[in-house]
N, C-alpha and C positions, 0 to 999 in steps of 0.2 A: 783361461778358465774353461772348464767343461761343464756347462749347464744346459739342460734341455728340458722340454716339457712333453707330457703325454697324459692320456687318461689312465686312471688306475687299472683298467682292464686291458690296456694295450699290451702286446707281448713284451716280456722282459728280454732285453738284449744285453749282450756282454758288456757294452760300453755305457750302460745306464748308471753304473756306480751306485751310490746310495739313493734309493727311491724314497721320496718324502711326500706323503699325502698332505696337501695344503688346502683341504676342504674343511669347512666348519663341521660338517656332518660325516660320520663314518658311513661307508656304503652299507646299506641294509642287506641282511642275509648272507654276508660274507663271513665264513667261519675264520677264527683266528689263524688256523693252519693254512687257509687259502689266501691270506693277505699277500698282496704283491708289493708291499712297501715295508721298509725297515723302521721308518719313523713317521709319526703323525703330528704335524704342527697346526692344529686347528685354528690357532689365533692368527694365522696368516691367510685364512680364508675370510670372505666377507662375513660380517656379523649376521646373526639370524634376522635382524631387522632389515638390513640391506638386501640380503638374499630374498626375503619375502617381497620387498618393494620392487626388486628387479623383475620378479615373476608375477607381479600384479596381484598378490594375495590379499591386499587391503585397499585396492584402488587400481588406477591405470598403471601398467608396468612402466618402470623407468626407461628413459632412453639410454643408449649406450654411453653417451657423453656424460649424463648425470650419474650413472652407475660408476663410471670411471673416476669422476671427480670425488664422489663419496668414498669409494674404495681407497683411493690414494690418501684421502684425509684420514681414514681409519688406520692406515699403515704408518702414519706418523707416530702413533703410540707403540709401534712394533720395531722401532729403529734398532734396538739392541738385538732382537732376534734376526733381523735382516743383516745387521753387521756381523753376527755370528756366522751366518751362511756365507757372507762375502769372505770372511777370513778362511773358512774351510775351502772355498773355491780357489782363493788365492794360493792356498797351500797345496793345491794340486788335486784335491778331492773331486772326483766326478760325481755329479748329482743330477737326478731327474725329478722335477717337481710334478706331482700327479694331481689331477683334478677329477671331477665326476665323469662317469661313463657317458652321461647325457651331454656333456660339453664337447660338441663336435667342431667348433670353430675357435682354434687357438688365438686368433687375432681379436676375438671378442670374449676373452676369458681372463679372469684375474691372474691366472698362473703366468701369462705372458707379461702382464704388468709387473708381477713379482720378480721375474727374471731381470727385467730392466732395473728395478730398484736394487737388486742384489749387485748387478753389474756396476751401477752408478756408485754404490757404496764401496765397492772394491777399487774403483778408479779414483776415489777422492784421495787427495794427498793427505798423508798423515801430518798432524800438527807438529811442527818442529819445536823442540824445547827452547825456551828463551834463555839466553846466556846473559848473566849479569855483567855489567861493565866494571 
């Protein structure tokens, strides 16, 4: 599988494949013709509530551990979307998941967790059909 992550404003490289924006919010001020992504899957970004909580908009900011726990819980509702990306990756499609330009630490970003979720979904053995005796 060829999955990688970047920020949406990182340079496009030939091996990026399909560039998918996985942020809840579309970058401000970017004209349609200047978009660096082919697809936008906003439901794979943290919800507006989780995003606000992480940045302390309504109280103390969340710790990374709490943010991680809550994001992974949110992604349970996105199993079908994650499975779709896993199928595409298994089929040989190269994809790059893109996040905010402000997100400078990929190890503390939902895009890295998302790659792991896609990889895990791709590695799950498919259910074998039951044969009647």
